[in-house]
C-alpha positions in Angstrom: -14.1 25.2 -26.4 -11.3 25.2 -23.9 -10.2 21.7 -23.1 -8.0 21.4 -19.8 -6.7 18.3 -18.5 -5.8 18.0 -14.7 -4.1 15.5 -12.5 -2.6 15.1 -9.2 0.6 13.0 -9.0 3.0 11.6 -6.3 2.2 11.6 -2.5 -0.9 13.5 -1.4 -0.9 16.6 0.7 -3.0 19.3 2.0 -4.5 21.8 -0.2 -4.3 19.9 -3.6 -8.2 20.4 -3.7 -8.0 24.0 -3.2 -5.4 24.3 -5.9 -7.5 22.7 -8.5 -10.3 24.8 -7.4 -8.3 28.0 -7.9 -7.6 26.8 -11.6 -11.2 25.7 -12.3 -13.0 28.7 -10.8 -10.7 31.2 -12.6 -11.4 29.5 -15.7 -15.0 29.3 -15.3 -15.0 32.9 -14.3 -13.1 34.1 -17.5 -13.9 31.8 -20.1 -17.6 30.9 -21.3 -16.7 27.7 -22.7 -14.3 25.3 -20.8 -14.3 21.6 -20.2 -12.0 20.2 -17.4 -10.8 16.5 -17.8 -10.0 15.2 -14.5 -7.4 12.3 -14.9 -7.9 9.6 -11.9 -5.0 8.5 -9.8 -2.3 10.7 -11.4 -0.1 9.9 -14.3 -1.8 6.3 -14.3 -5.3 7.9 -15.4 -3.5 9.7 -18.4 -1.6 6.7 -19.4 -4.8 4.3 -19.2 -7.1 7.0 -20.5 -9.0 6.9 -17.2 -10.9 10.4 -16.7 -14.2 12.2 -16.5 -15.2 15.7 -17.7 -15.6 17.4 -14.2 -18.8 19.6 -13.3 -18.4 23.1 -11.8 -20.1 21.6 -8.7 -17.3 19.4 -8.1 -15.1 22.4 -7.2 -17.5 23.6 -4.7 -17.1 22.9 -0.9 -13.4 21.5 -1.5 -11.3 24.6 -0.2 -10.9 23.1 3.2 -10.7 19.4 2.1 -7.6 17.4 2.6 -6.4 14.6 0.0 -7.3 15.0 -3.6 -10.7 14.3 -5.2 -9.0 13.0 -8.4 -7.1 10.3 -6.4 -3.2 10.1 -6.9 -0.5 7.4 -7.2 3.2 7.2 -7.8 4.6 6.8 -11.2 8.5 7.0 -10.8 10.2 8.7 -13.4 13.1 6.1 -13.4 10.5 3.7 -14.7 8.6 6.0 -17.1 10.3 4.2 -20.2 9.5 0.7 -18.8 6.0 -0.8 -20.3 2.8 -0.4 -18.4 1.3 -3.4 -17.0 -0.5 -4.1 -20.1 2.5 -3.9 -22.0 2.0 -0.5 -23.8 4.5 2.5 -23.9 3.7 5.0 -20.9 4.9 8.0 -22.8 3.2 7.1 -26.1 0.0 6.4 -24.1 0.1 9.7 -22.3 0.6 11.6 -25.7 -2.3 9.6 -27.4 -4.6 10.3 -24.3 -3.8 14.1 -24.6 -4.3 14.2 -28.7 -7.4 11.9 -28.3 -9.1 14.4 -26.0 -8.0 17.4 -28.1 -6.7 19.0 -24.9 -5.3 22.6 -25.1 -3.2 22.2 -22.0 -2.6 19.7 -19.2 -2.2 20.8 -15.6 0.0 18.7 -13.2 0.0 19.2 -9.6 3.1 17.2 -8.2 6.5 17.2 -6.6 10.0 16.3 -7.7 9.2 13.1 -9.6 6.1 14.3 -11.1 7.9 17.5 -12.7 10.6 15.2 -14.3 7.6 13.7 -16.1 6.0 16.8 -16.9 9.1 18.3 -18.5 9.5 15.1 -20.6 5.8 15.6 -21.8 6.5 19.2 -22.5 9.6 18.5 -24.5 7.5 16.0 -26.4 5.3 18.9 -27.7 2.4 18.8 -25.2 1.3 22.1 -23.3 1.9 21.5 -20.0 1.5 23.6 -16.8 2.6 22.7 -13.3 2.0 23.6 -9.7 4.4 22.9 -6.5 3.1 20.5 -4.2 4.8 18.8 -1.4 5.0 18.8 2.4 8.8 18.5 2.1 9.3 22.1 0.5 12.0 20.8 -1.6 10.9 21.9 -5.1 13.5 23.9 -6.6 12.2 27.3 -7.9 9.7 28.3 -5.4 10.1 29.7 -1.8 7.2 27.6 -0.6 5.1 24.7 -2.0 1.5 24.2 -0.7 1.1 21.5 1.8 4.3 22.6 3.8 2.8 24.9 6.1 -0.2 22.5 7.1 2.4 19.8 7.6 4.6 22.1 9.6 1.3 22.8 11.9 0.7 19.2 12.4 4.3 18.3 13.2 5.0 21.1 15.6 1.5 20.0 17.5 3.1 16.5 17.7 6.2 18.0 19.3 4.2 20.1 21.7 2.3 17.2 22.8 5.6 15.3 23.7 6.8 18.0 25.9 4.6 17.0 28.7 5.4 13.4 28.8 9.1 14.0 28.0 9.2 16.3 31.1 7.2 14.0 33.4 9.4 11.0 32.9 12.8 12.9 32.4 13.3 11.1 29.1 14.9 11.9 25.8 12.4 11.9 23.1 13.0 11.9 19.4 10.2 12.9 17.1 10.8 11.7 13.5 9.5 13.8 10.9 9.1 13.6 7.0 11.1 15.5 4.4 12.6 12.6 2.1 16.1 14.0 1.6 15.9 17.4 3.0 15.1 18.9 6.4 12.8 21.8 5.9 9.8 20.4 7.6 12.1 19.2 10.5 13.8 22.5 10.9 10.6 24.6 10.9 8.5 22.3 13.1 11.4 22.0 15.2 11.7 25.4 16.0 8.1 26.3 16.0 7.7 23.8 19.0 10.7 24.5 20.9 12.9 21.3 20.1 16.2 21.2 21.8 18.3 19.5 19.1 17.3 19.3 15.5 19.0 16.6 13.0 18.6 17.3 9.3 20.3 15.5 6.4 22.0 18.9 5.1 23.9 19.1 8.4 25.4 15.6 9.2 25.5 14.9 12.9 28.4 13.8 15.1 26.5 11.6 18.0 29.3 12.7 20.6 28.0 16.4 20.2 24.5 15.2 20.5 25.2 13.3 23.5 27.2 16.4 24.9 24.0 18.6 24.2 21.9 16.3 26.2 24.2 16.2 29.0 24.6 19.9 29.0 20.7 20.1 29.6 20.6 17.6 32.3 23.7 19.5 34.0 21.5 22.7 33.8 18.5 21.0 35.6 16.6 20.1 32.4 15.9 16.5 32.8 14.5 15.7 29.1 15.3 16.6 25.8 13.4 16.8 22.6 15.0 15.8 19.3 13.5 16.7 16.1 15.1 14.3 13.4 14.4 14.2 9.9 13.6 10.9 8.3 17.0 11.3 6.3 19.2 12.6 8.9 22.8 10.9 8.8 25.9 10.9 10.7 29.2 12.9 9.5 30.5 9.2 9.0 27.6 8.4 6.8 27.7 11.5 4.9 31.0 10.1 3.4 29.7 7.2 2.1 28.2 6.8 -1.7 24.6 6.3 -2.1 25.0 2.3 -2.6 27.4 2.1 0.3 24.8 3.9 2.5 22.1 1.7 1.1 24.1 -1.5 2.1 24.6 -0.1 5.5 21.0 0.6 6.2 20.1 -3.1 5.0 22.4 -4.5 7.7 20.8 -2.4 10.3 17.9 -3.8 12.5 16.3 -0.1 13.0 13.1 0.6 11.3 13.8 4.2 10.6 16.3 7.1 11.4 14.9 8.0 14.9 15.4 4.4 16.3 19.0 4.3 14.9 19.9 7.8 16.6 18.0 6.6 19.7 20.1 3.5 20.0 23.4 5.5 19.6 22.3 8.1 22.2 21.5 5.3 24.7 24.7 4.0 24.2 26.5 7.3 24.6 24.5 8.5 27.9 22.5 5.8 29.2 19.5 7.8 29.0 16.1 6.4 28.4 14.9 7.4 24.9 11.6 7.2 23.5 10.8 7.5 19.8 7.6 9.0 18.1 7.0 8.5 14.6 3.8 10.7 13.2 4.3 9.5 9.7 1.6 10.1 7.2 -0.5 12.0 9.8 1.8 15.0 8.6 0.1 14.8 5.2 -3.5 14.7 6.2 -6.2 16.5 7.4 -7.5 19.8 6.4 -4.9 22.5 4.9 -4.3 25.6 7.0 -5.5 29.0 6.0 -2.2 29.9 4.5 -2.1 26.8 2.2 -5.7 27.6 1.2 -4.7 31.3 0.1 -1.5 29.8 -1.5 -2.9 27.2 -3.5 -5.8 29.5 -4.5 -3.2 32.2 -5.9 -1.0 29.7 -7.8 -4.3 28.3 -9.0 -5.6 31.6 -10.4 -2.2 32.2 -11.8 -2.1 28.8 -13.6 -5.6 29.8 -15.1 -4.0 33.1 -16.3 -1.2 31.5 -18.2 -3.8 29.0 -19.7 -6.0 31.7 -21.0 -2.6 33.5 -22.3 -1.4 30.5 -24.0 1.8 30.5 -22.1 2.8 26.9 -21.6 6.1 25.1 -20.1 6.0 26.9 -16.7 5.5 26.1 -13.0 3.8 28.9 -11.0 5.7 29.6 -8.1 6.2 31.9 -5.1 9.1 34.3 -5.1 9.6 36.9 -2.3 5.8 36.4 -1.4 4.7 37.0 -5.0 3.1 34.4 -7.4 5.6 34.1 -10.4 6.5 31.4 -12.8 9.6 29.5 -13.8 10.1 27.1 -16.8 9.4 23.6 -15.8 13.0 22.6 -17.5 14.6 24.6 -14.7 12.7 22.7 -12.0 12.9 19.2 -13.1 15.8 17.1 -11.7 16.7 19.7 -9.1 16.1 19.6 -5.2 16.2 22.7 -3.1 18.1 21.9 0.2 18.5 23.8 3.5 21.5 26.0 3.4 23.6 25.0 6.4 24.8 28.8 6.3 21.4 30.4 5.8 20.1 32.9 8.3 17.5 30.6 9.8 20.2 28.1 10.9 22.3 30.7 12.3 19.4 32.5 14.3 18.5 28.8 15.5 22.0 28.5 17.0 22.0 31.8 18.4 19.1 30.7 20.8 21.0 27.7 21.4 19.6 25.0 19.2 21.9 22.2 18.5 22.1 20.6 15.3 24.8 18.1 16.3 27.5 19.5 14.2 29.1 21.8 16.8 29.3 22.1 20.5 26.7 24.6 22.1 
């Protein structure tokens, strides 16, 4: 009997269910005896031994379903060594659950923090495999994470919808997009929807250059401007601060998020009316797009292949449109950032997009 544990950890995203389905259907097809143990609400389920043995029927009809049928939660890696709510040792509890259920492997679907914990469990001797999930696309070692393309579609549609009202009222509109500390989602959605200015953490902005870009559009007869701003966007001055200094600065500010701060700076510089739109968690919701369904299924099938071959300690990934693997130890603790000198940035600038770092 092959016993496989499975959990989804961290923030939810589109195609988590499709990915689990890919693993399960592959195992059911290739193995006559298999039990899949679904842990509820991420690592919490593994810590507290909260699970159920999943039936094959649970993986039917979920290919296009958003969210996660197992539930998820955040269990920050920086607190993984702290006692759980009942005083128990989280790490020892996870190992105990794994051994109690006599699992052959644990499959973790998660982002950056989840991979740190997965790597720790792998180092403790557990057979662990992971899959790259995040709308931020910031996981090291994979060209693409599932959930990213679906979030791009939603974010781009938001910007599309803003265009008409921005043009009607001759306003500056800032659409603040998710991405944590990276600008992948903002970059792709901004380009896809025809934003005029894109502000991402990897390219600190100069507010004077942003203001000049807006004035240039006005002088050319374009009386509105669409700015796609990442939630982690920072100015050139802020980029020089330490992490603690920036945190202290943010606490003193009255702005609820980056877009409102940038909007206030733009109004001060230009006097133009600014409106802010923050789609928030909408970007993580709804059905996965066709691309993510295919990607998640392929990654799931590859994960099942590794289980059957007893090859553990890997994350399945995408490299040059091929499904590949990379050791979890090479992924954990690393963040994939947008390269400011990459082709996509150069091409965006060629068509006149401003990143607030140089005059256009």
